[in-house]
C-alpha positions in Angstrom: 13.3 8.4 1.2 16.0 5.7 0.5 18.2 5.8 -2.5 16.3 4.5 -5.5 18.6 2.2 -7.1 19.5 0.6 -3.7 15.9 0.6 -2.6 14.5 -0.9 -5.9 17.1 -4.1 -5.5 16.6 -4.4 -2.0 12.7 -4.8 -2.6 13.3 -6.9 -5.8 14.9 -9.3 -3.5 12.4 -9.0 -1.0 9.3 -9.6 -3.6 11.5 -12.7 -5.4 11.8 -14.3 -1.9 8.5 -13.9 -0.5 7.2 -15.6 -4.0 9.7 -18.5 -3.7 8.5 -18.9 0.0 5.0 -18.8 -0.7 5.4 -20.8 -4.0 7.4 -23.7 -2.5 10.4 -22.7 -4.2 12.0 -22.4 -0.9 10.9 -25.1 1.6 10.3 -24.7 5.3 13.4 -25.3 7.3 15.6 -24.7 4.4 18.9 -22.9 4.8 19.1 -19.4 2.7 23.0 -19.2 1.9 23.5 -15.2 0.8 26.0 -16.3 -2.3 23.5 -18.4 -3.5 20.7 -16.6 -3.3 22.8 -13.9 -5.3 23.1 -16.0 -8.0 19.5 -17.2 -7.6 17.9 -13.4 -7.8 20.6 -11.6 -9.7 21.2 -9.1 -7.3 24.2 -7.9 -5.4 24.5 -9.1 -2.0 24.1 -6.1 0.3 20.2 -5.7 -1.2 20.1 -9.7 -0.2 21.4 -9.3 3.2 18.8 -6.3 3.5 16.1 -8.4 2.3 16.7 -11.5 4.4 17.0 -9.5 7.4 13.7 -7.4 6.8 12.0 -10.9 6.0 13.1 -12.2 9.3 11.3 -8.8 10.8 8.1 -10.1 9.0 8.1 -13.5 10.7 9.0 -15.1 7.2 12.6 -16.7 8.4 14.0 -17.9 11.7 18.1 -17.0 12.7 19.9 -20.2 12.8 22.3 -20.9 15.8 25.5 -20.9 13.3 24.5 -17.8 11.8 22.5 -17.3 8.6 18.8 -17.5 8.3 16.1 -20.5 7.6 12.6 -20.5 6.0 9.8 -20.4 8.3 7.4 -22.8 8.8 3.8 -21.8 8.6 0.3 -22.7 7.0 -2.0 -20.7 4.9 -4.5 -20.5 7.5 -1.9 -18.8 9.9 -0.9 -16.5 6.7 -4.8 -15.5 7.0 -5.0 -15.2 10.7 -2.2 -13.2 11.3 -3.7 -10.6 8.3 -6.7 -10.5 10.6 -4.9 -9.7 13.3 -3.1 -7.0 12.1 -6.3 -5.6 10.2 -8.3 -5.4 13.8 -5.6 -3.9 15.2 -5.1 -1.4 12.9 -8.7 -0.3 12.9 -8.7 0.0 16.9 -5.4 2.5 16.5 -7.7 4.4 13.3 -10.9 4.7 15.7 -8.9 5.8 18.4 -7.1 8.5 16.0 -10.8 9.5 15.3 -12.2 9.6 18.6 -9.6 11.2 20.3 -8.2 13.7 17.8 -4.8 13.7 15.9 -2.4 16.4 15.9 -2.4 18.7 12.9 1.1 18.1 12.4 0.8 14.2 11.8 -2.4 15.3 9.6 -0.1 17.2 7.1 2.5 14.2 7.4 -0.4 11.8 6.4 -1.5 14.1 3.4 2.0 14.4 2.1 2.5 10.6 2.0 -0.6 10.2 -0.1 0.0 13.1 -2.5 3.4 11.1 -3.0 1.6 7.9 -3.5 -0.9 9.8 -5.9 1.9 10.8 -7.9 3.5 7.3 -8.5 0.1 6.2 -9.3 -0.5 8.6 -12.1 2.1 6.8 -14.1 0.2 4.3 -16.3 2.6 1.3 -15.5 4.9 0.8 -12.6 8.6 0.0 -12.9 10.6 -1.4 -9.7 12.2 1.8 -8.8 8.6 3.4 -8.2 7.3 0.6 -6.5 10.1 0.6 -4.1 9.1 4.5 -3.5 5.4 3.4 -3.1 6.6 0.5 -0.6 8.3 3.2 1.1 5.3 5.6 1.5 3.0 2.8 2.6 4.9 1.6 5.1 5.1 5.3 6.4 1.5 6.0 6.2 0.6 2.8 8.0 2.9 3.4 11.0 1.9 6.8 10.9 -1.9 5.7 11.3 -0.5 3.5 14.5 0.9 6.6 16.0 -2.1 8.8 15.7 -3.9 6.5 18.0 -2.2 7.9 20.8 -1.2 4.7 22.7 2.3 3.5 22.9 0.4 0.3 23.6 -1.7 -0.2 20.7 1.3 1.1 18.5 3.8 -1.5 19.5 0.8 -4.3 19.4 0.5 -3.4 15.4 3.8 -3.4 14.9 3.6 -7.2 16.5 1.3 -7.9 14.3 3.1 -6.6 11.3 5.7 -9.0 12.0 3.5 -12.2 11.6 3.9 -13.9 8.3 2.9 -11.9 5.4 0.6 -9.8 7.8 3.2 -6.8 6.7 1.4 -3.9 4.6 4.1 -4.2 2.3 4.2 -8.1 2.5 3.7 -8.1 -1.4 5.1 -10.8 -4.0 6.3 -10.4 -7.3 3.0 -11.1 -9.0 1.6 -7.9 -7.7 4.4 -5.9 -7.9 4.8 -4.0 -11.4 2.6 -3.7 -14.5 -0.7 -2.0 -15.1 -2.4 -4.9 -13.2 -0.4 -4.1 -10.1 -1.3 -0.2 -10.6 -4.8 -1.0 -10.7 -4.4 -2.7 -7.4 -2.9 -0.1 -5.6 -5.0 2.5 -6.9 -7.7 1.1 -5.3 -5.5 0.7 -1.7 -5.0 4.5 -2.4 -8.5 5.3 -2.1 -8.9 3.2 0.8 -6.0 5.1 2.3 -7.4 8.7 2.0 -10.9 7.5 3.3 -9.3 6.5 6.1 -7.7 9.5 6.6 -10.9 11.3 5.9 -12.9 9.6 8.6 -10.0 10.2 11.1 -10.5 13.8 10.0 -14.1 14.0 10.6 -13.8 12.2 13.8 -15.9 9.3 12.5 -14.3 6.5 14.9 -16.9 3.2 13.4 -16.4 4.5 9.9 -12.4 4.6 10.0 -12.1 1.3 11.8 -14.1 -0.7 9.1 -12.3 1.1 6.3 -9.1 0.0 8.1 -10.0 -3.2 8.6 -11.4 -3.7 5.2 -8.0 -2.1 3.9 -6.1 -5.2 5.5 -8.1 -7.5 3.8 -6.7 -6.4 0.2 -3.3 -8.1 1.1 -5.3 -11.4 1.8 -6.6 -10.7 -1.4 -3.2 -10.1 -3.1 -1.6 -13.3 -1.2 -4.8 -15.4 -2.5 -4.0 -14.6 -6.1 -0.4 -15.6 -5.6 -1.3 -18.5 -4.2 -3.7 -19.2 -7.0 -0.8 -18.6 -9.4 1.5 -21.0 -7.7 -1.7 -23.8 -8.2 -2.2 -22.8 -11.7 1.9 -23.2 -12.1 1.7 -26.7 -10.4 -0.8 -28.3 -12.8 0.5 -29.4 -16.2 -1.3 -28.5 -19.2 -3.1 -31.8 -20.1 -3.7 -32.4 -23.6 -7.4 -33.0 -24.6 -8.5 -36.7 -25.6 -9.9 -37.6 -28.6 -13.1 -38.5 -28.8 -13.8 -42.3 -28.7 -15.6 -43.7 -31.4 -19.0 -44.6 -30.7 -20.6 -47.7 -32.2 -24.5 -46.8 -33.4 -26.8 -47.8 -31.4 -29.1 -50.4 -33.2 -32.8 -50.3 -32.7 -34.3 -53.4 -30.5 -35.7 -56.1 -32.4 -39.6 -56.0 -31.4 -40.5 -59.6 -30.5 -44.1 -61.0 -30.6 -45.7 -61.0 -27.4 -46.3 -64.2 -26.0 -49.6 -65.1 -25.3 -50.2 -65.4 -21.3 -50.9 -69.0 -20.3 -54.2 -68.9 -18.3 -54.4 -71.3 -15.1 -56.2 -74.4 -15.3 -59.4 -74.3 -13.3 -61.1 -77.8 -13.2 -65.1 -78.1 -13.9 -66.8 -78.5 -11.2 -68.4 -82.0 -10.9 -72.2 -82.1 -10.3 -74.0 -85.2 -9.0 -76.5 -86.5 -11.0 -80.1 -86.4 -10.3 
C-alpha cells in the first residue's frame, strides 16, 4: 500500500480537481498550471503533478503541445455512456471468470482486498487517509476481476473503458469522499463486491455479470449527486415575496329581471259576412 500521507494528498487533489471539472469551476479547454493549482488546492507540487497524470489517464484532461494539461470537453450524456460501457465490460469479465473458473491464488487475493476494505469501513467516519486506502484497495479489486476473466483482450478493453471521463471505478468527487454519508455509500459498494466474488466462486456467470453491471451504476448515482449539488449551488436562495393584499370581493348587486318583450303579432283580419 502506498505511503499514507502522500497518497491522501494525491487523492485529495484528484477529488478536488474532479469536483471543479464537474462543477464548472474549471472550464473545458482551460489550461491547468501546476503552481496555481498548488495554491488553489492547498497541497504540495508533487501530489498535484501526480493527480494531473491520473486525471489524464482517466480521460478528464488533454496534454498541450507546449507542455502541461488542459480540461477536456465532454457532456453529461458522454459521462453516463462511459460508465455504462465500463459496467458492461466488467460484467463480461465477471461472467467469464465464473464460467471459466478462477485460480485459488486470485480468490485469496480478492478475499484479502475485501477484508482490508472491511477494516476501513468498520470506522464510523472516513478521513482522507482512510479514503485513500479505500481507493487503493478498490482499484486493485476491479483490476483483479478483469484479470480473472482469463482474457487479455477483455482486460485491455476494461482498462480502456476506465480511461473514459468519470468511468474509472475510483472516479469519486469530493462531495462523496469523507464523512458518515460517504461511508454508507461505500458499505453498499462493498456488499456488491462480496456478492460478485461469491457468484464467481459459485460459477454463476449470469448472476456475476448482472451484479457487476449494477455495481458500476453506483458511480453513475454518485455522479448524479455531485451534479445535483452543483445545480443547488448555482441557484441562489430567493427570499419569499410578501403576500400581496387582496381586496375583498364585493357581492354583485342583484338587478331586477327585465321583462321580456313579446313580439307583436297582428290580429288576423276577418271579412264581414
